[in-house]
C-alpha positions in Angstrom: 116.7 56.8 41.5 118.1 57.7 38.2 117.4 55.6 35.1 120.5 55.6 32.8 120.4 52.2 31.1 116.8 51.0 30.8 113.7 53.0 30.0 111.2 50.5 31.6 109.5 52.0 34.6 110.5 50.1 37.8 108.3 50.5 40.9 110.0 52.0 43.9 110.4 49.7 46.8 111.5 50.1 50.4 113.8 47.1 50.1 115.6 48.6 47.1 115.9 52.0 48.7 117.5 50.5 51.9 119.8 48.3 49.8 120.9 51.3 47.7 121.4 53.5 50.8 123.6 50.8 52.4 125.7 50.4 49.2 126.1 54.2 48.8 127.3 54.6 52.4 130.2 52.2 52.1 133.5 52.4 50.2 134.3 48.8 50.8 132.9 47.3 47.6 131.0 44.6 49.5 129.7 41.2 48.4 126.0 40.5 48.2 126.2 38.5 51.5 127.7 41.6 53.3 125.0 43.8 51.9 122.3 41.3 52.9 123.6 41.3 56.5 123.6 45.1 56.6 120.1 45.5 55.1 118.7 42.9 57.6 119.5 45.4 60.4 116.8 47.6 59.0 114.6 45.0 57.2 115.0 41.7 59.2 112.6 39.8 57.0 114.4 40.5 53.6 115.6 37.4 51.8 119.0 36.9 50.2 117.2 36.3 46.8 115.5 39.7 47.1 118.9 41.3 47.7 120.4 39.5 44.6 117.5 40.5 42.4 117.7 44.2 43.5 121.4 44.3 43.0 121.0 42.9 39.5 118.3 45.4 38.7 120.4 48.4 40.0 123.4 47.2 38.0 121.3 46.8 34.8 119.9 50.3 35.3 123.5 51.8 35.7 122.9 52.9 39.3 125.6 50.7 40.7 128.5 48.7 39.3 128.9 44.9 39.6 132.6 44.0 39.8 133.5 40.5 38.5 136.8 38.9 39.6 136.9 35.5 38.0 135.7 32.7 40.3 135.7 35.0 43.3 132.4 36.4 44.7 131.2 39.4 42.9 131.4 42.8 44.6 129.3 45.9 44.2 130.2 49.5 43.9 127.8 52.3 44.8 129.7 54.8 42.6 128.5 54.1 39.0 130.8 56.7 37.4 133.8 55.2 35.7 136.8 55.0 38.0 139.8 52.8 38.7 140.2 50.1 41.4 143.1 48.6 43.4 142.6 45.0 44.4 144.7 43.6 47.3 145.9 40.1 46.4 146.3 39.3 50.1 143.1 40.4 51.9 140.8 40.7 48.9 139.8 44.3 49.7 138.9 46.5 46.7 139.8 50.3 46.9 138.7 53.2 44.7 141.7 54.8 43.0 141.3 58.6 42.9 143.1 59.1 39.6 141.7 61.0 36.5 140.5 58.7 33.7 142.9 58.5 30.8 140.3 59.6 28.2 143.0 59.8 25.5 143.4 56.1 25.7 139.8 55.6 24.4 140.3 58.0 21.5 143.7 56.5 20.6 142.3 52.9 20.7 139.3 54.0 18.6 141.5 55.5 16.0 144.0 52.7 15.9 141.4 49.8 15.8 138.5 51.5 14.2 136.3 50.5 17.1 133.9 52.8 19.0 135.2 52.8 22.6 132.6 54.1 25.1 134.6 53.6 28.3 137.4 51.5 29.8 138.0 49.8 33.1 141.5 49.5 34.7 142.2 47.3 37.7 145.4 47.5 39.7 146.6 44.5 41.7 149.1 44.3 44.5 149.3 44.4 48.3 147.5 47.1 50.3 149.2 49.2 53.1 147.4 47.3 55.8 148.7 43.9 54.6 152.2 45.3 54.0 152.5 46.6 57.6 150.6 44.1 59.7 148.6 41.3 58.1 150.6 38.2 57.2 151.1 37.9 53.5 149.4 34.8 52.0 151.7 32.5 50.1 149.3 31.3 47.4 150.2 30.8 43.8 149.4 34.3 42.5 150.6 36.0 45.7 153.9 34.1 45.7 154.5 35.1 42.1 153.7 38.7 42.9 156.0 38.7 46.0 158.9 37.1 44.2 158.6 39.8 41.6 158.8 42.4 44.4 161.8 40.7 45.8 163.6 40.7 42.4 162.9 44.5 42.3 164.2 44.9 45.8 160.8 46.1 47.1 160.0 43.3 49.5 
C-alpha cells in the first residue's frame, strides 16, 4: 500500500488488505456497512469497528477517499485521485464522472484570492438514468424542488 499522507509505518494486516481489495473492486462508492458485509464473506469474524478503523486509516493515508454528504452515511471511494462525482437525489447512488479536472480553476482562484489551492472537489446532483427511466422519483423536499426546476425548464 502506498503512503502519501502520513509517514508513520503501519503494519500490514490481512483485514486491511481484504477491505482495500473490496473497495478497489467496486465503483459503487459504498457505505462502511456495505463494505463490512462484503469483507465478512472472506473474513467472517471481522467486526464493524475494525472496518471503520481501517477505513479511517486508509483515508488518512490518502489511499481511499471518504465522501461526506451532510447527515447521510459516509461513502468511500477506492480511487484516491481527484475526480468529480454525480449524486442521484432519488436513489442515493454516487457515480464517478469521467471528465478532466479544471486545473485552471485552481490557478485562477489562487491568483484572485491570494490563497494556495491544492485541489478542488466538485459534486454534481440530479437524477440518474436508472431513476429517470424506471425507478419512481421520490417527492421529498430537495427532490421536489429539483423536479419543479426541471419542469420549469421543460425537461421533466
